[in-house]
N, CA, C and O atoms as a GROMACS GRO file, in nm:
protein
  268
    1UNK      N    1  -7.970   3.916  -1.680
    1UNK     CA    2  -8.043   3.941  -1.801
    1UNK      C    3  -7.969   4.042  -1.889
    1UNK      O    4  -7.972   4.029  -2.011
    2UNK      N    5  -7.905   4.140  -1.830
    2UNK     CA    6  -7.835   4.239  -1.911
    2UNK      C    7  -7.715   4.178  -1.983
    2UNK      O    8  -7.677   4.226  -2.090
    3UNK      N    9  -7.655   4.073  -1.928
    3UNK     CA   10  -7.542   4.008  -1.995
    3UNK      C   11  -7.587   3.948  -2.128
    3UNK      O   12  -7.515   3.958  -2.227
    4UNK      N   13  -7.704   3.886  -2.130
    4UNK     CA   14  -7.754   3.830  -2.255
    4UNK      C   15  -7.780   3.939  -2.358
    4UNK      O   16  -7.750   3.921  -2.476
    5UNK      N   17  -7.833   4.052  -2.314
    5UNK     CA   18  -7.858   4.163  -2.405
    5UNK      C   19  -7.726   4.217  -2.459
    5UNK      O   20  -7.717   4.250  -2.578
    6UNK      N   21  -7.626   4.228  -2.374
    6UNK     CA   22  -7.494   4.275  -2.416
    6UNK      C   23  -7.432   4.179  -2.515
    6UNK      O   24  -7.377   4.222  -2.617
    7UNK      N   25  -7.439   4.050  -2.488
    7UNK     CA   26  -7.384   3.949  -2.579
    7UNK      C   27  -7.453   3.957  -2.715
    7UNK      O   28  -7.387   3.948  -2.818
    8UNK      N   29  -7.583   3.973  -2.715
    8UNK     CA   30  -7.659   3.980  -2.841
    8UNK      C   31  -7.616   4.102  -2.922
    8UNK      O   32  -7.600   4.093  -3.044
    9UNK      N   33  -7.595   4.216  -2.855
    9UNK     CA   34  -7.552   4.337  -2.923
    9UNK      C   35  -7.413   4.318  -2.982
    9UNK      O   36  -7.387   4.362  -3.094
   10UNK      N   37  -7.322   4.255  -2.909
   10UNK     CA   38  -7.186   4.230  -2.957
   10UNK      C   39  -7.189   4.141  -3.080
   10UNK      O   40  -7.116   4.167  -3.177
   11UNK      N   41  -7.270   4.039  -3.078
   11UNK     CA   42  -7.280   3.948  -3.193
   11UNK      C   43  -7.332   4.023  -3.314
   11UNK      O   44  -7.281   4.004  -3.425
   12UNK      N   45  -7.430   4.108  -3.298
   12UNK     CA   46  -7.485   4.185  -3.408
   12UNK      C   47  -7.380   4.278  -3.468
   12UNK      O   48  -7.378   4.297  -3.590
   13UNK      N   49  -7.292   4.336  -3.387
   13UNK     CA   50  -7.188   4.424  -3.437
   13UNK      C   51  -7.094   4.351  -3.531
   13UNK      O   52  -7.049   4.408  -3.630
   14UNK      N   53  -7.064   4.225  -3.503
   14UNK     CA   54  -6.967   4.150  -3.580
   14UNK      C   55  -7.028   4.076  -3.699
   14UNK      O   56  -6.955   4.014  -3.777
   15UNK      N   57  -7.159   4.081  -3.715
   15UNK     CA   58  -7.224   4.010  -3.824
   15UNK      C   59  -7.177   4.056  -3.962
   15UNK      O   60  -7.180   3.977  -4.057
   16UNK      N   61  -7.134   4.180  -3.976
   16UNK     CA   62  -7.094   4.233  -4.105
   16UNK      C   63  -6.948   4.205  -4.140
   16UNK      O   64  -6.901   4.249  -4.244
   17UNK      N   65  -6.877   4.133  -4.055
   17UNK     CA   66  -6.736   4.107  -4.075
   17UNK      C   67  -6.711   3.958  -4.096
   17UNK      O   68  -6.793   3.875  -4.055
   18UNK      N   69  -6.598   3.923  -4.158
   18UNK     CA   70  -6.565   3.781  -4.175
   18UNK      C   71  -6.549   3.713  -4.039
   18UNK      O   72  -6.534   3.780  -3.937
   19UNK      N   73  -6.552   3.583  -4.040
   19UNK     CA   74  -6.544   3.505  -3.916
   19UNK      C   75  -6.397   3.483  -3.878
   19UNK      O   76  -6.334   3.392  -3.931
   20UNK      N   77  -6.343   3.565  -3.788
   20UNK     CA   78  -6.202   3.548  -3.749
   20UNK      C   79  -6.185   3.432  -3.653
   20UNK      O   80  -6.282   3.381  -3.598
   21UNK      N   81  -6.061   3.391  -3.634
   21UNK     CA   82  -6.031   3.285  -3.538
   21UNK      C   83  -6.036   3.337  -3.395
   21UNK      O   84  -6.065   3.262  -3.302
   22UNK      N   85  -6.008   3.466  -3.376
   22UNK     CA   86  -6.014   3.528  -3.244
   22UNK      C   87  -6.050   3.675  -3.258
   22UNK      O   88  -6.019   3.739  -3.359
   23UNK      N   89  -6.116   3.727  -3.157
   23UNK     CA   90  -6.150   3.869  -3.152
   23UNK      C   91  -6.095   3.924  -3.020
   23UNK      O   92  -6.125   3.873  -2.913
   24UNK      N   93  -6.014   4.029  -3.031
   24UNK     CA   94  -5.962   4.094  -2.912
   24UNK      C   95  -6.031   4.229  -2.901
   24UNK      O   96  -6.020   4.313  -2.990
   25UNK      N   97  -6.103   4.247  -2.792
   25UNK     CA   98  -6.175   4.371  -2.768
   25UNK      C   99  -6.104   4.446  -2.657
   25UNK      O  100  -6.092   4.396  -2.545
   26UNK      N  101  -6.056   4.567  -2.688
   26UNK     CA  102  -5.985   4.648  -2.590
   26UNK      C  103  -6.083   4.745  -2.526
   26UNK      O  104  -6.170   4.800  -2.593
   27UNK      N  105  -6.069   4.764  -2.398
   27UNK     CA  106  -6.148   4.865  -2.328
   27UNK      C  107  -6.081   5.000  -2.344
   27UNK      O  108  -6.037   5.037  -2.453
   28UNK      N  109  -6.072   5.072  -2.237
   28UNK     CA  110  -6.011   5.204  -2.237
   28UNK      C  111  -5.861   5.189  -2.215
   28UNK      O  112  -5.812   5.197  -2.102
   29UNK      N  113  -5.788   5.168  -2.324
   29UNK     CA  114  -5.642   5.151  -2.317
   29UNK      C  115  -5.576   5.249  -2.413
   29UNK      O  116  -5.642   5.306  -2.501
   30UNK      N  117  -5.448   5.268  -2.396
   30UNK     CA  118  -5.374   5.358  -2.484
   30UNK      C  119  -5.352   5.294  -2.621
   30UNK      O  120  -5.350   5.171  -2.634
   31UNK      N  121  -5.334   5.379  -2.721
   31UNK     CA  122  -5.305   5.331  -2.856
   31UNK      C  123  -5.172   5.256  -2.859
   31UNK      O  124  -5.154   5.165  -2.939
   32UNK      N  125  -5.081   5.294  -2.771
   32UNK     CA  126  -4.951   5.227  -2.766
   32UNK      C  127  -4.966   5.080  -2.726
   32UNK      O  128  -4.896   4.994  -2.780
   33UNK      N  129  -5.056   5.051  -2.633
   33UNK     CA  130  -5.079   4.912  -2.594
   33UNK      C  131  -5.140   4.832  -2.709
   33UNK      O  132  -5.100   4.718  -2.733
   34UNK      N  133  -5.234   4.891  -2.778
   34UNK     CA  134  -5.295   4.823  -2.893
   34UNK      C  135  -5.189   4.794  -2.998
   34UNK      O  136  -5.183   4.683  -3.051
   35UNK      N  137  -5.105   4.892  -3.028
   35UNK     CA  138  -4.999   4.872  -3.127
   35UNK      C  139  -4.900   4.765  -3.083
   35UNK      O  140  -4.851   4.688  -3.166
   36UNK      N  141  -4.869   4.759  -2.955
   36UNK     CA  142  -4.779   4.656  -2.902
   36UNK      C  143  -4.837   4.517  -2.925
   36UNK      O  144  -4.766   4.426  -2.966
   37UNK      N  145  -4.966   4.501  -2.897
   37UNK     CA  146  -5.031   4.372  -2.917
   37UNK      C  147  -5.030   4.335  -3.066
   37UNK      O  148  -5.000   4.221  -3.102
   38UNK      N  149  -5.063   4.432  -3.152
   38UNK     CA  150  -5.064   4.407  -3.297
   38UNK      C  151  -4.924   4.364  -3.343
   38UNK      O  152  -4.910   4.264  -3.413
   39UNK      N  153  -4.823   4.440  -3.305
   39UNK     CA  154  -4.686   4.407  -3.346
   39UNK      C  155  -4.642   4.271  -3.295
   39UNK      O  156  -4.575   4.197  -3.367
   40UNK      N  157  -4.678   4.238  -3.173
   40UNK     CA  158  -4.642   4.109  -3.116
   40UNK      C  159  -4.707   3.994  -3.192
   40UNK      O  160  -4.641   3.896  -3.224
   41UNK      N  161  -4.836   4.007  -3.221
   41UNK     CA  162  -4.905   3.902  -3.295
   41UNK      C  163  -4.853   3.890  -3.438
   41UNK      O  164  -4.843   3.779  -3.491
   42UNK      N  165  -4.820   4.002  -3.500
   42UNK     CA  166  -4.773   4.000  -3.638
   42UNK      C  167  -4.634   3.940  -3.652
   42UNK      O  168  -4.593   3.907  -3.764
   43UNK      N  169  -4.559   3.924  -3.543
   43UNK     CA  170  -4.428   3.860  -3.553
   43UNK      C  171  -4.440   3.712  -3.581
   43UNK      O  172  -4.344   3.648  -3.625
   44UNK      N  173  -4.557   3.656  -3.558
   44UNK     CA  174  -4.580   3.514  -3.587
   44UNK      C  175  -4.608   3.497  -3.735
   44UNK      O  176  -4.684   3.574  -3.794
   45UNK      N  177  -4.548   3.397  -3.795
   45UNK     CA  178  -4.576   3.370  -3.936
   45UNK      C  179  -4.709   3.298  -3.955
   45UNK      O  180  -4.752   3.276  -4.068
   46UNK      N  181  -4.776   3.262  -3.844
   46UNK     CA  182  -4.901   3.188  -3.851
   46UNK      C  183  -5.024   3.273  -3.821
   46UNK      O  184  -5.136   3.222  -3.826
   47UNK      N  185  -5.005   3.403  -3.788
   47UNK     CA  186  -5.117   3.489  -3.752
   47UNK      C  187  -5.121   3.614  -3.837
   47UNK      O  188  -5.018   3.667  -3.879
   48UNK      N  189  -5.241   3.660  -3.861
   48UNK     CA  190  -5.264   3.786  -3.930
   48UNK      C  191  -5.366   3.865  -3.850
   48UNK      O  192  -5.463   3.808  -3.800
   49UNK      N  193  -5.347   3.995  -3.838
   49UNK     CA  194  -5.440   4.078  -3.761
   49UNK      C  195  -5.498   4.186  -3.850
   49UNK      O  196  -5.438   4.227  -3.949
   50UNK      N  197  -5.617   4.232  -3.813
   50UNK     CA  198  -5.679   4.346  -3.880
   50UNK      C  199  -5.766   4.419  -3.780
   50UNK      O  200  -5.830   4.358  -3.694
   51UNK      N  201  -5.768   4.551  -3.791
   51UNK     CA  202  -5.851   4.633  -3.704
   51UNK      C  203  -5.977   4.668  -3.780
   51UNK      O  204  -5.976   4.683  -3.903
   52UNK      N  205  -6.086   4.682  -3.706
   52UNK     CA  206  -6.214   4.712  -3.770
   52UNK      C  207  -6.269   4.844  -3.716
   52UNK      O  208  -6.234   4.888  -3.606
   53UNK      N  209  -6.354   4.907  -3.797
   53UNK     CA  210  -6.414   5.034  -3.759
   53UNK      C  211  -6.541   5.011  -3.678
   53UNK      O  212  -6.652   5.018  -3.731
   54UNK      N  213  -6.522   4.984  -3.552
   54UNK     CA  214  -6.632   4.973  -3.458
   54UNK      C  215  -6.613   5.084  -3.355
   54UNK      O  216  -6.504   5.140  -3.345
   55UNK      N  217  -6.716   5.116  -3.279
   55UNK     CA  218  -6.701   5.223  -3.179
   55UNK      C  219  -6.588   5.199  -3.078
   55UNK      O  220  -6.531   5.295  -3.027
   56UNK      N  221  -6.557   5.075  -3.050
   56UNK     CA  222  -6.448   5.044  -2.958
   56UNK      C  223  -6.333   4.982  -3.036
   56UNK      O  224  -6.351   4.940  -3.151
   57UNK      N  225  -6.216   4.978  -2.976
   57UNK     CA  226  -6.100   4.921  -3.043
   57UNK      C  227  -6.113   4.770  -3.044
   57UNK      O  228  -6.119   4.706  -2.939
   58UNK      N  229  -6.119   4.714  -3.162
   58UNK     CA  230  -6.136   4.570  -3.179
   58UNK      C  231  -6.034   4.520  -3.281
   58UNK      O  232  -6.009   4.584  -3.383
   59UNK      N  233  -5.975   4.406  -3.252
   59UNK     CA  234  -5.874   4.347  -3.337
   59UNK      C  235  -5.918   4.206  -3.373
   59UNK      O  236  -5.950   4.126  -3.285
   60UNK      N  237  -5.920   4.175  -3.502
   60UNK     CA  238  -5.951   4.040  -3.548
   60UNK      C  239  -5.820   3.968  -3.574
   60UNK      O  240  -5.728   4.025  -3.632
   61UNK      N  241  -5.811   3.843  -3.531
   61UNK     CA  242  -5.691   3.762  -3.550
   61UNK      C  243  -5.730   3.639  -3.630
   61UNK      O  244  -5.827   3.571  -3.597
   62UNK      N  245  -5.653   3.611  -3.735
   62UNK     CA  246  -5.679   3.493  -3.817
   62UNK      C  247  -5.552   3.411  -3.834
   62UNK      O  248  -5.441   3.464  -3.842
   63UNK      N  249  -5.572   3.281  -3.840
   63UNK     CA  250  -5.459   3.191  -3.864
   63UNK      C  251  -5.424   3.195  -4.012
   63UNK      O  252  -5.513   3.192  -4.097
   64UNK      N  253  -5.297   3.202  -4.041
   64UNK     CA  254  -5.250   3.204  -4.179
   64UNK      C  255  -5.204   3.063  -4.215
   64UNK      O  256  -5.123   3.004  -4.144
   65UNK      N  257  -5.256   3.012  -4.324
   65UNK     CA  258  -5.215   2.879  -4.368
   65UNK      C  259  -5.152   2.890  -4.505
   65UNK      O  260  -5.201   2.964  -4.591
   66UNK      N  261  -5.045   2.818  -4.526
   66UNK     CA  262  -4.980   2.812  -4.658
   66UNK      C  263  -5.044   2.701  -4.737
   66UNK      O  264  -5.028   2.583  -4.705
   67UNK      N  265  -5.115   2.740  -4.839
   67UNK     CA  266  -5.182   2.636  -4.920
   67UNK      C  267  -5.122   2.628  -5.056
   67UNK      O  268  -5.165   2.546  -5.138
   0.00000   0.00000   0.00000
């Protein structure tokens, strides 16, 4: 039952943000690891990342399309 409550809370947190293609939620990790993941994803010409101001470290990933 607590898993459903946790899922509902997570969904409510993201309601104020655009709908990304992927959400990466980091637990208790170093800032260096987060930066490594961001830099790695940004090397792709097909992905864009953005960090959001939530209580935990969260990274939104979106596919970039040339239109």
